[in-house]
N, C-alpha and C positions, 0 to 999 in steps of 0.2 A: 369574422375578426381573425387576424393572424394568431398563430399559437403564441402564448405568452413566452417572453424570454425566460431563460432559466433563472430560478430563484437566486442562485449563487451569483450570476452575472448582475442581476438586478440589485441585489444588496450591495455588491461591490461598487456599483455606479451611484448609488444613493449616498451622498456625502453630507446631506443636511443634518445638522445637529440641533437638538433642542437646547435652548439657552439655559435651562434650569431643570432640575429633577422634580420640581413641585408637581404634585398630583392635582388634577382638577376634580376628580370624582371622589365621593358621590356629589352629584349635582342636586341641590335641594331647593325647591320653591316652597315658600311658606306664605299663606294668606295672600297669594299673588292675584292682583286684580288689575284689569285694564278696562276703563270705561270711557265712553264718549257721550257728552251731554247727559251724564248721570246714568246712562244705560251700560251695564256691565257686559262686555263682549267676552271676557275671560275672567273666571272667578274660581281659582284653584286653592283649596285649603292647604293641601300638602301633597307634594310630588317629590319622590326620591328616586333618582336614576343612578344605578350602580354600573361598574365596569362589566363588560361581557358582550354578548351578542347584541345585534341592533335592537334598539327600542323604537317601535313603530307606532306612530300616532295615527289613529283612524277615527272616522265619524262622518256624519252626513255633511253636506255643504252648509256653510255658515256656522259650524260647530265651534269655531275658534282655533282650529288646528294650526294654521299658519301663523296666527297671532301668538299663540303659545310658543311656537318655535322661535319667533323673533324676540319675544320677551326673554326666553332662556338664553339665546345667543347674545343678548344685550343690544340688539339693533334698535329696539324701542324701549322706552322707560315705562315701568308700571305705574299705574295710578296709586297703588298701595302694595305693600308686601315686599318680600326680599327674595333674591336668588343668590345662593352661596355656593362656592366651589370648594369642596373638601373643608367646609366649615368657615371659609373666608369669603369676604366680598370680592367682587370683580376688581382686578387691577391690571396694570400694563401687561404682565405676564399672561394672565388669563386671556386677554385680547389677542395675544400673539400665538397662543397654543390651541386655538380653536378656529374653525372656518365654517363657511356656509356656501352651499350651492343652491341657486334658486331654480324655480320651474322654467323661467326664461333666462338663459345664460347671459351674464353681463361680461362682455369681452372688450378688451382694449382695441383701439384702432391701430393695430400693428399685426405682425405676422403671428402664426400659430406658435412658433418657437419663442418669439419675443414675449408672448403672454405668460408663458411658464417662467422664462428668465426673469421677467419683472417681479413676479411673486417671490422668487428666490432672493433677488436683490433686496427687496423690501425687508425680508426676514434676515438679512445680514450674511447671506452666503457669499463667500469670496468669489470674485470673478473667475479665478482659475478652477473653481470647483463646479461652477454652474453649468458649463457646457455639457459635461458628461451626465449630469443629473437631468437636464432638459432632454437630451437624447434618450435616456432610459425611460423617462415618463411618456414621451411621445411614442416610443416603441410599445410600451405597456398599453397605451390607449389606442394602438393601431393608427397613429397619426403621423408616423415618421415621414411618409412620402409627401405629406402636406406641410412640412415644417415651414416652408418659405411663403406659403399662401396666406393672404390676408385672412385673419380669423373670422371676420364677419361675412366672408363669402362661403363659409362651410355650410353644409346641410345642417338641419336641426339636430340630428343625432350626433354628427361630428362636433358641433358646437358644445353640446352637453358633455361629450367625452372630454373635450378640451377643458371645459370649466371644472370637471371633476378631477382630471389629471393635475391641473394647476393648483387646486385646493390640496390635493394629496401630496404634491411635491414638497410642501413645507412641513410634512409630517405632523399634522395636528393631532393632539390627543383626542379631541372631539370634533366630529364633522356633522353639521346640521344639513339635512337634505329636504328640500321642499318640493315634493312631487317631481323628482328628477327624471322620470320617464313619461310624464304626461304627454300625450299626443305623438309619442314616438312609435315607430314600427317595431315588430317583434325582434328583428335582428339588432336594432339599436338598443332596445330594452335589455336584451341578453348581454350585450357588451357592457352596458352600464352596471348591470347586476354583477357581472364578473368582477369589475373593478371594486364595487362595494364589498363583495364577499371576500375578495383577496385582502383589501385594506383592513377589514374587520378581523380577519385571521391574524394579521400582523399587529393588532392591538389598538387600532383606532376605534374609538367608540362612535357608533353611528346612531344619531337620533333623527328619525326620518318620518315625514308625512307622506302617505300614499292613499289613493282611493282604490287601488287595485288589490282585491282580496288574494288573488293568486300570488302576487308579488309579496304581500305580507306573509303568506304561508311559506314562501321560499326563503325569505330573509330574516324574519323577525325572531328574536329571542323572547320578547315580551310585547304585548299590545297595551297601549294607552288609549282607551276609547273615550271620546269626548261627545258631549251633547249639550247644546245651549251654553257653551262656554265653560262647562264643568266637566270634571273627569268622572264618568259614570263607572269606569272599571279599569283596573290595571292588573294584568294577570299574565302568566306565561302564555306564549302564543298557542301552544297545543291545547291548553285548557280553554282559552278563549274560543277557539274554533270548534272544539268538541262540546264544551259545556259552559257557555257564557253565563255569568252570574246575574247581569243586569237585564231588565226587561228591554231597555233601549238597545243593547247589543244583540239580544235575541231577534228583535224586530229588524235591525240593520242586516244581520246575516241571512235572514229569511227573505230579504228583498222588500220588506215593509216600508211604509212612509213614516218618518219620524217628524213630528210637528211640535 
């Protein structure tokens, strides 16, 4: 990946403005439940997510990680319980001040540059401000040379970088990431992690699902460990990896089978 453009140049080029100063955090889920045919797939009594370093959700397959992410994001409605943003229910502002990047990028049938431009347009950025912002983010994601290429012809790693750049271009307060580097090669993974780490340092709260222990160690401020739809443990990342409190987490970290 090309060297990141200078911070001062990047900040000067980013002209997106948040429409209101309202804070979204803490993000609190209370008695949050999602069930299908009476079977609870997510059952969370209390979850409190504060500002700061990335919150990383981990657990075995089928633990409910991606479902929890979608419930917090508001993509699906819970069977019961609430999700509040700084003590308030979701509203139009909450919807516009957060974003989500999926494991498989969802890209528009248009050019690389037009994908980012469209996101800025939807968020109300004036036409005369969008071009510089698009250029800055494509440079940031090492995609400037591919700006006119149809987005869906990019490689898997390039598509994921574009999806992440498009989401970050609108300066969300919170960004949800669902396995953003699954099946990517090490070079692409490193590029994605660089974007995540940089955005986190600029104040965007990352809430991220990953199966990669190494990635969690590199990025996480805290670990939210799930098993059978419930949160078995929520603890600082260093504590989780050194001295996990739950038996489920101990088994997971040692490579055991959780059933």
